[in-house]
N, C-alpha and C positions, 0 to 999 in steps of 0.2 A: 493387695491384689487388685482392689478396685481402682486405686490410683494408677497402677500399671496399665490397666485396661483403658482408663481415660486418656493416659498419655499416648498409648498406641493409636487410639481413635483420633486424637488430635493430630498426630503425625500423618495418619491416613488422609484426613480431611485436608490438611495443608498440601499434601502431595497432589490430591485430586484437584484442589482449587488451582494449583499452578498449571495443571494441564488445560484448564479452561480459561486461560488468559490470552492476551493478544500481544504479539511483538509488532512494533512499528519500525518500518524501514523507510528512511527519508534521506535522499541525497540533497545537498544544498550548495548554492552559490552565494548565499547570504544577501540576496537582492531585495528581499521583502522584510522591511523593518520590524513588523510585529512578530516575526517567526520565532525568535528566541524566547520571548515572554510566553507566547502561546505554547511552545513545546514544554516549557517549565510547568505550565498548568496541566497539560496532557499527562505528564509523567506522574502526577499525583493521583491519577485515576486508579482505583483498585483493580481494574480489569486489564491494566497494562503491565506486562511482566518486564519489558525492556524496550529500549529504543536504540536502534542501530543507525547512527548518523554518519553518512558518508560525506566527508568534507571535500568538496570539489573546488574550493577556492581558499586555500589555507592563508593566503596573504591578507585577506580581509576578515579573518575570523574574529568575532567580537569577544571582548571580555564579558563573561556572563556567568551567572550562578548555575546554569544548566550543566556546566562542565564538572561540577562537584557532585552531581546527582548519581546515586548508586545504580540507577536504572539505565544510565547512558553509556553506550559503547561507541567511541569515535573511531572511524576508519579513515585514515589520511594517507593517501598514496603520493602526495607531493605534486600531483597534476590533476587536471580535470579528467576523470575516467568516463564521464557522461552518464546520463541517467539510467539507461538500460543495463549496462555492465554493473552500475552501482546497485541496482535492484538485485541482480544475480548474486553478487557477493554479500549483500545485506541479508537476503533470505538464508544464505548458507550460515550466517552468524546468528540468526534469530533464535531465541530460546524456545518460544512457544510454537505449537503446531499451526495455529491460525496467525496469519501475517497480514498486517495492514501496510500497503504500499501507498505512501502519501507524498504529494508535492510539498514543497517548502513555501508555497505562496497561497495556502488555503487555511482558513480558520473555520472550525466546524464545532458542532455540538458533540461533546465527548460522550454523551449518553449513547451514541451510535455503537460504542463497543459492547455494551450490554445487549443491545438489540441483536447485533451480529452473533454474539455468543449464544444467546437464547434460541436463535433461528437456525444456526448452521447444522446441516446434515451432510453425510458423506456422499450423497448423490447430487449435491449442489456443486456448481462450478465456482465462479467468482462472483463477488458482489462489487458494485460500483455505483456512481451517482450520475445523474443527468442534470446538467446546468440549466436546461430549458424546461424543466418540470416545475409547475407551481407548487407551493407548500400549502396544503389545505387540510391538515389533520395530524394525527400522530405518526411517529416513525413506523414504517412498515416495509416489508420486502415484497416486490412484485416481480414476476418473471420478465426477463428482457426479451420481448417478442416483437421486435420491429419498431420500438419507440426511438425517439431522437436521443442518441447516446453521447451527444457532445459533452465532453468533460468527464467521461466515465472513468478514465485512468487517473484523475486528480486525487481520488481517494478510493482505493480498491482493496478488497480482501480476498485472500486465497489460502487454501490449506497447503502446507509444505509437501504433503504426500503427492499432490497433483502438480507440483512445480517442475517445469522443464526450463532450463536456462534459455533466456532470450538469445537468439542467434547473434554472433558477433558482428555481422554486417549491419545490424540495427543498433545504432548508438543512442539516438535522441528520440526518434519517433517510432511508432508502431509497436512498442513494447506491450502496451495495454491491448492493442489489437491482437497480438500474437497470443497472449494469455486467454483472452476472450474466445477467439476462434478455435484455439486448441481444446478448450473445454467443450465446445460444441462438437468438435470432431470426435471426442471420446464420450459423447452422449450425456454430458452433464448439463444441467439447467443453470444458466446464469441469471442473476437477479439485479434489479435496480433498488437502491435504498431510497425510498420515497419519503418526502416530507422532512428531509434533513435540512436544518438551517445551517447555512455556511456562507462564507464570503471569500471571493478570490478575484484579483485583478486579471487573472489568466496569463499563463505563459510568461512570467517575469524573467525567467532564465532563457527561454528559447525564442523570445520575440525578435531578437536581432540575429537570428541564425542565417548562415550562408544559404541562399536559394539553391545553389548547386548541390549542397549537402542534402537538402530536403528532397530534391529530385532523385538523387542517388538512392535515398532510403525508400522512396516510393517504388522504384524499380526493384530494389532489394526485397521489399516485402512481397511483391508479386512472385519472385523466385522462391521465397520462403514458403509461401502458400503452396506452390507447386511441389516443393520438396516434401512437405508434411501432408500433402493431399487434403488441404483445407480450402474451404470457400470463405472468403472474408465477409463476415456478417456484421462487423463493427466498423462503420465508415470512418 
């Protein structure tokens, strides 16, 4: 009888722990050489339940051990579906309630997962980073209240219950703006992950983008804000 009770308790704890893990969604064009090795390390974190990798450039997919990892799910549509649609489909496939939306050209301290899990509350919106904040202490979360949010969407966390698909007219840009501004509209508080050590060369995938496409998405986001009744607070 005691053994049965211990077994039931063990199952209960395993189920509970699974609900407080994080899914990672990351689209990739394989342009950042350290990415596969870093992803292999991230998947060893006990706080990561699964990684949904959207392969947007199958022709240059490397041979790597990550493809044998039980936590990895690869979505390959044969074409580049772009980052925002990839986030939409990735969140749909994510196993955990808390989802990390990550760029494929950033290396960061994976202890951030524990910090996010320990801090998240249902009245919170999204969490992200600021590339222009100095690192001067331990990891902490501070409300996003007018600070410089450059790079916020390079590593961002959101709860699946609050997710609304990024509109289809936004393919490459403004996906993080949409999520951020939508949280404000629904009166959630967004946060900055402060003192996170990370490295990124910035926009390895989007740096050669068509200027005409950029301009179209700027105009599209203005229309999206009007449609959803949002004020864009994340420049």
